[in-house]
N, C-alpha and C positions, 0 to 999 in steps of 0.2 A: 504494500497498499502507498503510496506514495504520499510524501509530506502536499502535496495541492489538497489530494481530493478528503488530507484530514481535518486540514483547514476549512476547505466547504465543509464539509460534514459538522463542524463545531459555526463556524456561519448562520447554516441554515436550522443547527437546533435553536441558533440564537433568538435569534430570527422569529421562525417559531413561537418562541418561550413566553419574547415579546406585544408580537399579536391576542398569543392564549390570555395572558393577566391583562390588555386593554378589552380585551371582549368582554371580560368573563364579571369585570369589573363591577359592570352596573346589571348584569344580569344579578351576580349574589349580595348590589344590595336588590334590587324588583324582587327576590325568592325572597331576605329576610322579611320586605316588609309585609311580607303574602302570608309568611309566618306568625307574625306580630300582630297583625292582622285580626287568624284563628286560632291563637293561645296565649294564654295564659302570659308568663314570664318566669311566675312559677310551676305553668303544666309544661316549660321549657325545658326549664332547670329540672324536673325531674325526668325528661325524656331523653336530655343529652345525664342521665347519671345511673338511669338502666341502660341504656345501649354500653353507656364504658362498662358497667357491672358483667353486657354480656357478651364485650369485646374480652373483655380481661378471662372468665372462666373458659370461652371459647382458643384463649391464645393455649389457659394450663390445661386444654383438653376437658375439661369440666362440659356438662349440658348445662344451661339457666333456659329455663322458661318463662315467658312472656307474654301471662296470656289476654286479651282481648276488651279485657275488664278496664287492667288498671289504663286504659287508653281512652272508654265511651264517659263522648260527647263533649272530646279534643276533636281540629279537626273536623269542623262539621260544614258543609258551604247551604 
């Protein structure tokens, strides 16, 4: 592999990263606004904690069950 090929790859990756950051910044704001309109801050915090527990258990090999009842009334249109 030539140095020019590696340089072209790195330059392409940098451009793609920059474009992605520019395009996703506004999308992230829109998603945050939509979620905050549908859920209270406490509900969001509780959901985040449950997802963290599930991720920790998944990486350790344990199985965790999150009931649908945990989220009843949340995120409804």
